[in-house]
mmJSON file of the N, C-alpha and C atoms, coordinates in Angstrom:
{"data_MODEL":{"atom_site":{
"group_PDB":["ATOM","ATOM","ATOM","ATOM","ATOM","ATOM","ATOM","ATOM","ATOM","ATOM","ATOM","ATOM","ATOM","ATOM","ATOM","ATOM","ATOM","ATOM","ATOM","ATOM","ATOM","ATOM","ATOM","ATOM","ATOM","ATOM","ATOM","ATOM","ATOM","ATOM","ATOM","ATOM","ATOM","ATOM","ATOM","ATOM","ATOM","ATOM","ATOM","ATOM","ATOM","ATOM","ATOM","ATOM","ATOM","ATOM","ATOM","ATOM","ATOM","ATOM","ATOM","ATOM","ATOM","ATOM","ATOM","ATOM","ATOM","ATOM","ATOM","ATOM","ATOM","ATOM","ATOM","ATOM","ATOM","ATOM","ATOM","ATOM","ATOM","ATOM","ATOM","ATOM","ATOM","ATOM","ATOM","ATOM","ATOM","ATOM","ATOM","ATOM","ATOM","ATOM","ATOM","ATOM","ATOM","ATOM","ATOM","ATOM","ATOM","ATOM","ATOM","ATOM","ATOM","ATOM","ATOM","ATOM","ATOM","ATOM","ATOM","ATOM","ATOM","ATOM","ATOM","ATOM","ATOM","ATOM","ATOM","ATOM","ATOM","ATOM","ATOM","ATOM","ATOM","ATOM","ATOM","ATOM","ATOM","ATOM","ATOM","ATOM","ATOM","ATOM","ATOM","ATOM","ATOM","ATOM","ATOM","ATOM","ATOM","ATOM","ATOM","ATOM"],
"id":[1,2,3,4,5,6,7,8,9,10,11,12,13,14,15,16,17,18,19,20,21,22,23,24,25,26,27,28,29,30,31,32,33,34,35,36,37,38,39,40,41,42,43,44,45,46,47,48,49,50,51,52,53,54,55,56,57,58,59,60,61,62,63,64,65,66,67,68,69,70,71,72,73,74,75,76,77,78,79,80,81,82,83,84,85,86,87,88,89,90,91,92,93,94,95,96,97,98,99,100,101,102,103,104,105,106,107,108,109,110,111,112,113,114,115,116,117,118,119,120,121,122,123,124,125,126,127,128,129,130,131,132],
"type_symbol":["N","C","C","N","C","C","N","C","C","N","C","C","N","C","C","N","C","C","N","C","C","N","C","C","N","C","C","N","C","C","N","C","C","N","C","C","N","C","C","N","C","C","N","C","C","N","C","C","N","C","C","N","C","C","N","C","C","N","C","C","N","C","C","N","C","C","N","C","C","N","C","C","N","C","C","N","C","C","N","C","C","N","C","C","N","C","C","N","C","C","N","C","C","N","C","C","N","C","C","N","C","C","N","C","C","N","C","C","N","C","C","N","C","C","N","C","C","N","C","C","N","C","C","N","C","C","N","C","C","N","C","C"],
"label_atom_id":["N","CA","C","N","CA","C","N","CA","C","N","CA","C","N","CA","C","N","CA","C","N","CA","C","N","CA","C","N","CA","C","N","CA","C","N","CA","C","N","CA","C","N","CA","C","N","CA","C","N","CA","C","N","CA","C","N","CA","C","N","CA","C","N","CA","C","N","CA","C","N","CA","C","N","CA","C","N","CA","C","N","CA","C","N","CA","C","N","CA","C","N","CA","C","N","CA","C","N","CA","C","N","CA","C","N","CA","C","N","CA","C","N","CA","C","N","CA","C","N","CA","C","N","CA","C","N","CA","C","N","CA","C","N","CA","C","N","CA","C","N","CA","C","N","CA","C","N","CA","C","N","CA","C"],
"label_alt_id":[null,null,null,null,null,null,null,null,null,null,null,null,null,null,null,null,null,null,null,null,null,null,null,null,null,null,null,null,null,null,null,null,null,null,null,null,null,null,null,null,null,null,null,null,null,null,null,null,null,null,null,null,null,null,null,null,null,null,null,null,null,null,null,null,null,null,null,null,null,null,null,null,null,null,null,null,null,null,null,null,null,null,null,null,null,null,null,null,null,null,null,null,null,null,null,null,null,null,null,null,null,null,null,null,null,null,null,null,null,null,null,null,null,null,null,null,null,null,null,null,null,null,null,null,null,null,null,null,null,null,null,null],
"label_comp_id":["MET","MET","MET","ARG","ARG","ARG","PHE","PHE","PHE","VAL","VAL","VAL","LEU","LEU","LEU","ILE","ILE","ILE","ILE","ILE","ILE","LEU","LEU","LEU","SER","SER","SER","LEU","LEU","LEU","PHE","PHE","PHE","THR","THR","THR","VAL","VAL","VAL","ALA","ALA","ALA","ALA","ALA","ALA","CYS","CYS","CYS","ASN","ASN","ASN","THR","THR","THR","ILE","ILE","ILE","SER","SER","SER","GLY","GLY","GLY","ILE","ILE","ILE","GLY","GLY","GLY","GLN","GLN","GLN","ASP","ASP","ASP","ILE","ILE","ILE","GLU","GLU","GLU","ALA","ALA","ALA","GLY","GLY","GLY","GLY","GLY","GLY","GLY","GLY","GLY","ALA","ALA","ALA","ILE","ILE","ILE","ALA","ALA","ALA","GLY","GLY","GLY","THR","THR","THR","ALA","ALA","ALA","GLU","GLU","GLU","ASN","ASN","ASN","THR","THR","THR","LYS","LYS","LYS","ARG","ARG","ARG","LYS","LYS","LYS","MET","MET","MET"],
"label_asym_id":["A","A","A","A","A","A","A","A","A","A","A","A","A","A","A","A","A","A","A","A","A","A","A","A","A","A","A","A","A","A","A","A","A","A","A","A","A","A","A","A","A","A","A","A","A","A","A","A","A","A","A","A","A","A","A","A","A","A","A","A","A","A","A","A","A","A","A","A","A","A","A","A","A","A","A","A","A","A","A","A","A","A","A","A","A","A","A","A","A","A","A","A","A","A","A","A","A","A","A","A","A","A","A","A","A","A","A","A","A","A","A","A","A","A","A","A","A","A","A","A","A","A","A","A","A","A","A","A","A","A","A","A"],
"label_entity_id":["1","1","1","1","1","1","1","1","1","1","1","1","1","1","1","1","1","1","1","1","1","1","1","1","1","1","1","1","1","1","1","1","1","1","1","1","1","1","1","1","1","1","1","1","1","1","1","1","1","1","1","1","1","1","1","1","1","1","1","1","1","1","1","1","1","1","1","1","1","1","1","1","1","1","1","1","1","1","1","1","1","1","1","1","1","1","1","1","1","1","1","1","1","1","1","1","1","1","1","1","1","1","1","1","1","1","1","1","1","1","1","1","1","1","1","1","1","1","1","1","1","1","1","1","1","1","1","1","1","1","1","1"],
"label_seq_id":[1,1,1,2,2,2,3,3,3,4,4,4,5,5,5,6,6,6,7,7,7,8,8,8,9,9,9,10,10,10,11,11,11,12,12,12,13,13,13,14,14,14,15,15,15,16,16,16,17,17,17,18,18,18,19,19,19,20,20,20,21,21,21,22,22,22,23,23,23,24,24,24,25,25,25,26,26,26,27,27,27,28,28,28,29,29,29,30,30,30,31,31,31,32,32,32,33,33,33,34,34,34,35,35,35,36,36,36,37,37,37,38,38,38,39,39,39,40,40,40,41,41,41,42,42,42,43,43,43,44,44,44],
"pdbx_PDB_ins_code":[null,null,null,null,null,null,null,null,null,null,null,null,null,null,null,null,null,null,null,null,null,null,null,null,null,null,null,null,null,null,null,null,null,null,null,null,null,null,null,null,null,null,null,null,null,null,null,null,null,null,null,null,null,null,null,null,null,null,null,null,null,null,null,null,null,null,null,null,null,null,null,null,null,null,null,null,null,null,null,null,null,null,null,null,null,null,null,null,null,null,null,null,null,null,null,null,null,null,null,null,null,null,null,null,null,null,null,null,null,null,null,null,null,null,null,null,null,null,null,null,null,null,null,null,null,null,null,null,null,null,null,null],
"Cartn_x":[337.202,336.013,335.308,334.961,333.146,334.51,335.692,336.002,336.287,337.142,337.327,336.056,334.934,333.9,332.877,333.374,333.343,333.847,335.115,336.601,335.774,336.037,335.244,333.744,332.748,331.79,332.198,333.179,333.035,333.56,334.937,335.489,334.071,333.411,332.245,331.464,331.184,330.438,331.317,332.625,333.204,333.338,333.349,333.763,332.459,330.737,329.874,329.383,329.229,329.299,327.832,326.836,325.758,325.219,323.574,322.834,322.646,322.309,321.419,323.005,323.752,325.392,325.742,325.131,325.388,324.293,323.422,322.416,322.796,323.265,323.807,325.003,325.807,326.804,326.685,325.461,324.885,324.511,323.903,322.979,323.923,325.072,325.765,326.209,326.724,327.437,325.994,325.228,324.511,324.29,324.367,324.491,325.268,326.492,327.49,327.69,327.118,326.98,325.808,324.862,323.933,324.123,325.347,325.555,326.463,327.471,328.159,327.809,325.995,325.731,324.786,324.626,324.078,324.858,326.214,327.669,327.605,327.777,327.941,326.785,325.941,324.275,324.503,325.346,325.3,326.451,327.659,328.713,328.32,327.23,326.896,326.21],
"Cartn_y":[98.982,99.832,100.912,99.745,100.781,101.467,100.917,102.24,103.544,103.436,104.585,105.225,104.949,106.097,106.361,105.366,106.045,107.594,107.0,108.323,108.98,109.291,110.294,111.329,110.292,111.262,111.674,111.464,111.64,113.571,113.049,114.84,115.407,115.273,115.843,116.503,115.941,116.409,117.428,117.151,118.027,119.054,119.519,120.613,121.256,120.594,121.491,121.738,122.996,123.049,122.408,122.259,121.502,121.2,120.354,119.737,120.748,121.832,122.896,123.576,123.361,123.916,123.074,121.576,120.792,121.095,121.76,122.325,123.945,124.41,125.745,125.449,124.49,124.203,123.811,122.449,122.238,123.319,124.221,125.308,126.251,126.703,127.502,126.795,125.378,124.773,124.69,124.818,125.067,126.223,127.466,128.487,129.062,128.335,128.314,127.974,126.838,126.01,126.671,127.101,128.358,129.578,130.41,131.516,131.329,130.19,129.745,129.838,128.616,128.324,129.571,130.735,132.111,132.863,132.91,133.705,132.77,131.415,130.77,131.073,131.087,131.816,132.868,133.858,134.987,135.389,134.599,134.554,134.533,133.37,132.586,133.692],
"Cartn_z":[0.767,0.5,0.843,2.389,3.16,3.551,4.38,5.039,4.408,3.106,2.404,2.355,2.216,1.814,2.817,4.098,5.335,6.271,5.803,5.754,5.218,3.823,3.189,3.127,4.001,4.537,5.42,6.212,7.333,7.361,5.907,5.315,5.107,4.34,3.703,4.722,6.04,7.151,7.859,7.979,9.102,8.008,6.791,6.006,5.955,6.223,6.802,7.975,8.766,9.921,10.662,9.386,9.56,8.52,8.761,8.033,6.877,7.662,6.707,5.927,6.472,5.571,4.629,3.823,3.38,2.398,2.293,1.888,1.191,1.726,1.212,0.2,0.519,0.034,-1.837,-1.211,-2.891,-3.579,-2.706,-3.568,-4.176,-3.109,-3.983,-5.187,-4.997,-6.658,-7.986,-7.519,-8.555,-8.828,-8.274,-8.319,-9.726,-9.028,-9.763,-11.076,-11.198,-12.605,-13.066,-12.679,-13.607,-14.236,-13.29,-13.608,-15.131,-14.907,-15.969,-17.471,-17.376,-18.5,-18.827,-18.445,-18.781,-19.682,-18.915,-19.152,-20.361,-20.691,-21.689,-22.936,-22.67,-23.787,-23.877,-23.858,-24.021,-24.825,-24.817,-25.79,-27.161,-27.144,-28.028,-29.194],
"occupancy":[1.0,1.0,1.0,1.0,1.0,1.0,1.0,1.0,1.0,1.0,1.0,1.0,1.0,1.0,1.0,1.0,1.0,1.0,1.0,1.0,1.0,1.0,1.0,1.0,1.0,1.0,1.0,1.0,1.0,1.0,1.0,1.0,1.0,1.0,1.0,1.0,1.0,1.0,1.0,1.0,1.0,1.0,1.0,1.0,1.0,1.0,1.0,1.0,1.0,1.0,1.0,1.0,1.0,1.0,1.0,1.0,1.0,1.0,1.0,1.0,1.0,1.0,1.0,1.0,1.0,1.0,1.0,1.0,1.0,1.0,1.0,1.0,1.0,1.0,1.0,1.0,1.0,1.0,1.0,1.0,1.0,1.0,1.0,1.0,1.0,1.0,1.0,1.0,1.0,1.0,1.0,1.0,1.0,1.0,1.0,1.0,1.0,1.0,1.0,1.0,1.0,1.0,1.0,1.0,1.0,1.0,1.0,1.0,1.0,1.0,1.0,1.0,1.0,1.0,1.0,1.0,1.0,1.0,1.0,1.0,1.0,1.0,1.0,1.0,1.0,1.0,1.0,1.0,1.0,1.0,1.0,1.0],
"B_iso_or_equiv":[0.0,0.0,0.0,0.0,0.0,0.0,0.0,0.0,0.0,0.0,0.0,0.0,0.0,0.0,0.0,0.0,0.0,0.0,0.0,0.0,0.0,0.0,0.0,0.0,0.0,0.0,0.0,0.0,0.0,0.0,0.0,0.0,0.0,0.0,0.0,0.0,0.0,0.0,0.0,0.0,0.0,0.0,0.0,0.0,0.0,0.0,0.0,0.0,0.0,0.0,0.0,0.0,0.0,0.0,0.0,0.0,0.0,0.0,0.0,0.0,0.0,0.0,0.0,0.0,0.0,0.0,0.0,0.0,0.0,0.0,0.0,0.0,0.0,0.0,0.0,0.0,0.0,0.0,0.0,0.0,0.0,0.0,0.0,0.0,0.0,0.0,0.0,0.0,0.0,0.0,0.0,0.0,0.0,0.0,0.0,0.0,0.0,0.0,0.0,0.0,0.0,0.0,0.0,0.0,0.0,0.0,0.0,0.0,0.0,0.0,0.0,0.0,0.0,0.0,0.0,0.0,0.0,0.0,0.0,0.0,0.0,0.0,0.0,0.0,0.0,0.0,0.0,0.0,0.0,0.0,0.0,0.0],
"pdbx_formal_charge":[null,null,null,null,null,null,null,null,null,null,null,null,null,null,null,null,null,null,null,null,null,null,null,null,null,null,null,null,null,null,null,null,null,null,null,null,null,null,null,null,null,null,null,null,null,null,null,null,null,null,null,null,null,null,null,null,null,null,null,null,null,null,null,null,null,null,null,null,null,null,null,null,null,null,null,null,null,null,null,null,null,null,null,null,null,null,null,null,null,null,null,null,null,null,null,null,null,null,null,null,null,null,null,null,null,null,null,null,null,null,null,null,null,null,null,null,null,null,null,null,null,null,null,null,null,null,null,null,null,null,null,null],
"auth_seq_id":[1,1,1,2,2,2,3,3,3,4,4,4,5,5,5,6,6,6,7,7,7,8,8,8,9,9,9,10,10,10,11,11,11,12,12,12,13,13,13,14,14,14,15,15,15,16,16,16,17,17,17,18,18,18,19,19,19,20,20,20,21,21,21,22,22,22,23,23,23,24,24,24,25,25,25,26,26,26,27,27,27,28,28,28,29,29,29,30,30,30,31,31,31,32,32,32,33,33,33,34,34,34,35,35,35,36,36,36,37,37,37,38,38,38,39,39,39,40,40,40,41,41,41,42,42,42,43,43,43,44,44,44],
"auth_comp_id":["MET","MET","MET","ARG","ARG","ARG","PHE","PHE","PHE","VAL","VAL","VAL","LEU","LEU","LEU","ILE","ILE","ILE","ILE","ILE","ILE","LEU","LEU","LEU","SER","SER","SER","LEU","LEU","LEU","PHE","PHE","PHE","THR","THR","THR","VAL","VAL","VAL","ALA","ALA","ALA","ALA","ALA","ALA","CYS","CYS","CYS","ASN","ASN","ASN","THR","THR","THR","ILE","ILE","ILE","SER","SER","SER","GLY","GLY","GLY","ILE","ILE","ILE","GLY","GLY","GLY","GLN","GLN","GLN","ASP","ASP","ASP","ILE","ILE","ILE","GLU","GLU","GLU","ALA","ALA","ALA","GLY","GLY","GLY","GLY","GLY","GLY","GLY","GLY","GLY","ALA","ALA","ALA","ILE","ILE","ILE","ALA","ALA","ALA","GLY","GLY","GLY","THR","THR","THR","ALA","ALA","ALA","GLU","GLU","GLU","ASN","ASN","ASN","THR","THR","THR","LYS","LYS","LYS","ARG","ARG","ARG","LYS","LYS","LYS","MET","MET","MET"],
"auth_asym_id":["A","A","A","A","A","A","A","A","A","A","A","A","A","A","A","A","A","A","A","A","A","A","A","A","A","A","A","A","A","A","A","A","A","A","A","A","A","A","A","A","A","A","A","A","A","A","A","A","A","A","A","A","A","A","A","A","A","A","A","A","A","A","A","A","A","A","A","A","A","A","A","A","A","A","A","A","A","A","A","A","A","A","A","A","A","A","A","A","A","A","A","A","A","A","A","A","A","A","A","A","A","A","A","A","A","A","A","A","A","A","A","A","A","A","A","A","A","A","A","A","A","A","A","A","A","A","A","A","A","A","A","A"],
"auth_atom_id":["N","CA","C","N","CA","C","N","CA","C","N","CA","C","N","CA","C","N","CA","C","N","CA","C","N","CA","C","N","CA","C","N","CA","C","N","CA","C","N","CA","C","N","CA","C","N","CA","C","N","CA","C","N","CA","C","N","CA","C","N","CA","C","N","CA","C","N","CA","C","N","CA","C","N","CA","C","N","CA","C","N","CA","C","N","CA","C","N","CA","C","N","CA","C","N","CA","C","N","CA","C","N","CA","C","N","CA","C","N","CA","C","N","CA","C","N","CA","C","N","CA","C","N","CA","C","N","CA","C","N","CA","C","N","CA","C","N","CA","C","N","CA","C","N","CA","C","N","CA","C","N","CA","C"],
"pdbx_PDB_model_num":[1,1,1,1,1,1,1,1,1,1,1,1,1,1,1,1,1,1,1,1,1,1,1,1,1,1,1,1,1,1,1,1,1,1,1,1,1,1,1,1,1,1,1,1,1,1,1,1,1,1,1,1,1,1,1,1,1,1,1,1,1,1,1,1,1,1,1,1,1,1,1,1,1,1,1,1,1,1,1,1,1,1,1,1,1,1,1,1,1,1,1,1,1,1,1,1,1,1,1,1,1,1,1,1,1,1,1,1,1,1,1,1,1,1,1,1,1,1,1,1,1,1,1,1,1,1,1,1,1,1,1,1]
}}}
């Protein structure tokens, strides 16, 4: 189990160029969720 978590962590870090890239990815994900929520709110 521990080995699997290490491998998954390595793939995650490899997907981002730097530590700041991870923050940007998280921020972009949050922005997408917020945008979807706003669109849903407008449709109601």
